[in-house]
C-alpha positions in Angstrom: -15.6 -20.4 41.1 -16.2 -16.7 40.0 -19.9 -15.5 39.0 -20.7 -12.0 38.2 -24.2 -11.1 37.2 -25.1 -7.6 35.9 -22.5 -6.0 37.8 -22.5 -2.1 37.9 -20.3 0.3 39.6 -19.7 4.1 39.9 -16.9 5.9 41.6 -19.1 8.7 42.9 -22.8 8.8 43.3 -23.3 11.4 40.7 -20.7 10.2 38.3 -21.1 7.9 35.2 -21.2 4.3 35.4 -17.6 2.6 35.3 -19.0 -0.8 35.1 -22.2 -1.0 33.0 -24.0 -4.5 33.8 -21.5 -7.1 33.0 -22.0 -10.7 33.4 -19.5 -13.6 33.1 -18.9 -16.9 34.9 -15.2 -18.6 35.3 -15.2 -22.2 36.3 -12.7 -23.8 38.4 -9.2 -24.3 36.8 -10.0 -21.8 34.0 -8.0 -18.9 32.8 -10.2 -16.1 32.1 -9.2 -12.7 30.2 -10.7 -9.5 30.6 -9.3 -7.5 27.7 -9.6 -4.0 27.0 -7.6 -0.6 26.6 -6.8 1.7 29.6 -10.1 3.0 31.0 -12.3 0.2 29.9 -13.1 -1.0 33.4 -10.9 -4.2 33.7 -9.0 -3.2 37.0 -12.2 -2.0 38.4 -13.7 -5.2 38.2 -10.9 -6.8 39.6 -10.9 -4.5 42.5 -14.5 -5.2 43.2 -13.9 -9.1 43.3 -11.0 -8.8 45.5 -13.0 -6.0 48.0 -10.7 -3.2 47.1 -13.8 -1.4 46.0 -17.2 -1.5 47.5 -20.7 -0.4 46.8 -21.4 -2.2 43.7 -24.8 -3.1 42.2 -25.6 -6.6 40.9 -24.0 -9.6 42.0 -20.4 -10.7 42.3 -19.7 -14.0 43.9 -16.5 -16.1 44.7 -16.9 -19.8 45.5 -20.8 -19.2 45.6 -20.6 -16.4 48.1 -21.3 -12.7 47.5 -17.9 -10.8 47.7 -19.6 -8.3 50.1 -20.5 -11.1 52.4 -16.8 -12.3 52.6 -14.7 -11.2 55.6 -10.9 -11.0 55.9 -11.2 -14.9 55.3 -11.5 -14.1 51.7 -7.8 -13.2 51.5 -6.8 -16.8 52.3 -8.7 -17.9 49.2 -7.4 -15.5 46.7 -4.0 -13.9 45.4 -3.6 -10.7 43.8 -0.9 -9.5 41.2 -1.1 -5.9 40.9 -0.3 -4.0 37.7 2.2 -1.8 39.5 4.7 -3.5 42.0 4.5 -2.4 45.6 7.1 -3.5 47.9 8.9 -2.5 51.0 11.9 -1.1 49.3 14.4 -1.1 52.4 13.5 -4.8 52.7 15.2 -7.6 50.7 13.2 -9.9 48.1 13.4 -12.6 50.6 12.2 -10.5 53.6 9.5 -8.9 51.6 8.1 -12.5 50.7 8.5 -13.6 54.3 6.5 -10.7 55.8 3.7 -11.1 53.3 3.7 -14.8 54.2 3.5 -14.2 57.7 -0.3 -13.2 57.3 -1.2 -16.5 56.1 -1.4 -20.1 57.5 -0.2 -22.0 54.2 2.8 -20.8 52.3 5.2 -21.9 49.6 8.9 -22.0 50.3 10.0 -18.5 49.4 13.3 -19.4 47.9 11.8 -21.8 45.4 9.4 -18.9 44.5 12.4 -16.6 43.9 14.2 -19.3 41.9 11.0 -19.9 39.6 11.5 -16.2 38.6 15.3 -16.0 38.3 15.5 -14.0 41.5 17.2 -16.5 43.6 20.7 -14.8 43.5 19.1 -11.5 44.4 17.3 -12.9 47.3 19.1 -10.7 50.1 19.2 -7.8 47.9 17.3 -4.7 49.0 14.2 -4.1 46.5 15.3 -0.6 46.2 18.1 -1.9 44.0 15.7 -3.8 41.9 14.9 -3.1 38.2 11.3 -2.6 37.4 11.2 -6.0 35.7 12.8 -7.7 38.8 10.1 -5.9 41.1 7.4 -7.1 38.7 8.8 -10.8 39.1 8.6 -10.4 42.8 5.2 -8.8 42.6 4.1 -12.0 40.5 5.3 -14.6 42.9 4.1 -12.8 45.8 0.4 -13.2 44.3 0.5 -17.0 44.9 3.1 -17.3 47.6 0.4 -18.4 50.1 -1.1 -21.1 47.7 -4.6 -19.3 47.0 -7.3 -21.1 45.0 -8.1 -18.0 42.8 -5.6 -15.5 41.3 -6.2 -12.0 40.1 -3.4 -10.9 37.7 -3.5 -7.3 36.4 -1.1 -7.2 33.4 1.3 -9.9 34.6 3.9 -9.4 31.7 3.8 -5.7 31.5 7.5 -4.3 31.7 8.9 -7.6 31.1 11.5 -8.7 28.3 10.5 -11.6 26.1 12.5 -14.0 28.0 11.0 -13.1 31.5 7.7 -13.0 29.9 7.9 -16.5 28.7 8.9 -17.6 32.2 6.0 -15.9 33.5 3.3 -17.3 31.1 4.6 -20.8 31.6 4.2 -20.5 35.3 0.6 -19.3 34.9 -0.1 -22.3 32.7 1.4 -24.6 35.4 -0.8 -22.9 37.8 -3.7 -24.0 35.8 -2.5 -27.4 35.5 -2.7 -27.4 39.5 -6.1 -26.5 39.3 -6.0 -22.7 40.1 -8.7 -20.4 38.7 -7.1 -17.1 37.2 -8.5 -13.8 36.2 -6.0 -11.9 34.0 -6.6 -8.4 32.8 -4.6 -7.1 29.9 -4.4 -5.3 26.9 -1.8 -7.7 25.3 -3.8 -9.9 23.0 -1.0 -12.2 22.2 -0.9 -13.3 25.9 -4.5 -13.8 26.0 -4.8 -15.7 23.2 -1.8 -18.2 24.3 -3.3 -18.4 28.0 -6.9 -17.9 28.3 -9.8 -20.5 27.9 -12.2 -17.6 27.4 -12.0 -14.0 26.9 -14.2 -11.0 27.4 -13.8 -7.9 25.4 -14.5 -5.1 27.7 -15.2 -1.4 26.3 -16.2 1.6 27.9 -17.6 -0.7 31.0 -19.4 -3.2 28.9 -18.6 -6.6 27.6 -19.0 -6.6 23.7 -18.3 -10.2 23.3 -17.2 -13.4 25.3 -16.0 -16.4 24.0 -12.9 -18.8 23.6 -9.9 -17.2 21.5 -10.3 -20.3 19.0 -14.0 -19.5 18.4 -13.4 -15.8 18.0 -10.8 -16.5 15.4 -12.7 -18.8 13.6 -15.9 -16.5 13.7 -14.1 -13.5 12.4 -11.2 -15.0 10.2 -11.2 -15.3 6.6 -12.2 -18.7 4.9 -9.1 -18.5 2.8 -5.7 -20.1 2.7 -2.4 -18.2 1.1 0.3 -20.5 -0.7 3.8 -19.0 -1.3 5.8 -21.0 -3.8 9.3 -20.6 -4.9 8.5 -19.2 -8.4 5.8 -16.7 -7.2 6.8 -13.3 -5.8 3.2 -13.0 -4.2 1.1 -15.5 -2.3 -1.7 -17.2 -4.1 -5.2 -17.1 -2.2 -7.6 -20.1 -2.4 -11.1 -20.5 -0.8 -10.6 -22.9 2.1 -14.1 -24.4 1.7 -13.3 -25.9 -1.7 -9.6 -26.5 -1.3 -9.9 -30.2 -1.7 -11.6 -30.0 -5.1 -9.6 -27.0 -6.3 -7.5 -28.4 -9.3 -5.3 -25.3 -9.4 -4.3 -25.9 -5.7 -3.9 -29.5 -6.0 -1.5 -29.1 -9.1 0.4 -26.3 -7.2 1.3 -28.4 -4.3 2.3 -31.4 -6.4 4.3 -29.4 -8.9 5.9 -26.5 -7.0 8.4 -26.0 -4.3 6.2 -24.6 -1.4 7.7 -22.1 0.8 4.6 -21.3 3.2 1.1 -22.3 3.6 -1.1 -20.1 5.9 -4.8 -19.9 6.7 -5.9 -16.4 7.1 -7.2 -16.6 10.8 -8.1 -13.2 12.4 -6.0 -12.2 15.5 -7.6 -11.0 18.8 -6.2 -7.5 18.3 -8.1 -7.2 14.9 -11.1 -8.8 16.4 -11.3 -6.4 19.2 -11.0 -3.4 17.0 -13.8 -4.8 14.6 -16.0 -5.7 17.5 -15.7 -2.5 19.7 -14.4 0.1 17.4 -11.5 0.9 19.7 -7.8 0.3 19.3 -5.9 -1.1 22.2 -3.4 1.4 23.7 
């Protein structure tokens, strides 16, 4: 659905490259994560793909057609959720959605969209009276109000409390079940780990590694397991590869009251730091 090959971009002809020859493919129905800190090139890559930026080098295709060759009809195919909410503040939430949908041929019921993110009771309230979190939720449903095939979501859970963040992530997973192709940019590794089929670690305009979250955790994790028992203040560590033949471990689980058992998987945040040498911020 999306093919990027040796993509390069600089904001000025004499300036440094912001994107330095990145390559990735997103299949139909996948959720793909571009992960990295501010300034890594995540948002720039998205802006190229939805034609907010032009003059790139290399190739960027949506549905096997070069982005630069698409006309306005591209916007029937894609939906965009920007990082910062941008609405008509003097209009209500419902009016904002209806005005946006007036540009498209196929649309979802706007009241159902507002209900999905808990804004149905605020449908007639002016957006100027909304909190930042409410604006973010309205921003999110607007991205797929016209039922696009491809979604670009820039930091979709930014500024949301845990409850509303959970709602947004569940909707994203449901959109995937419907066959939507979704590109997410985020620096929240927990979101990426839960949502994404593949992730690319982007740092200073370069992809440092690309794989599924599970494969990355297996590659960079420790092959150990920690067991905490009722009688021990500190967990006991065992080699995962020899666990089934470890007499001490077998005796422990048969004679002790086990409180917790944890395999020492790496998390994406730790892996990102190890791969790129950068911390997320």
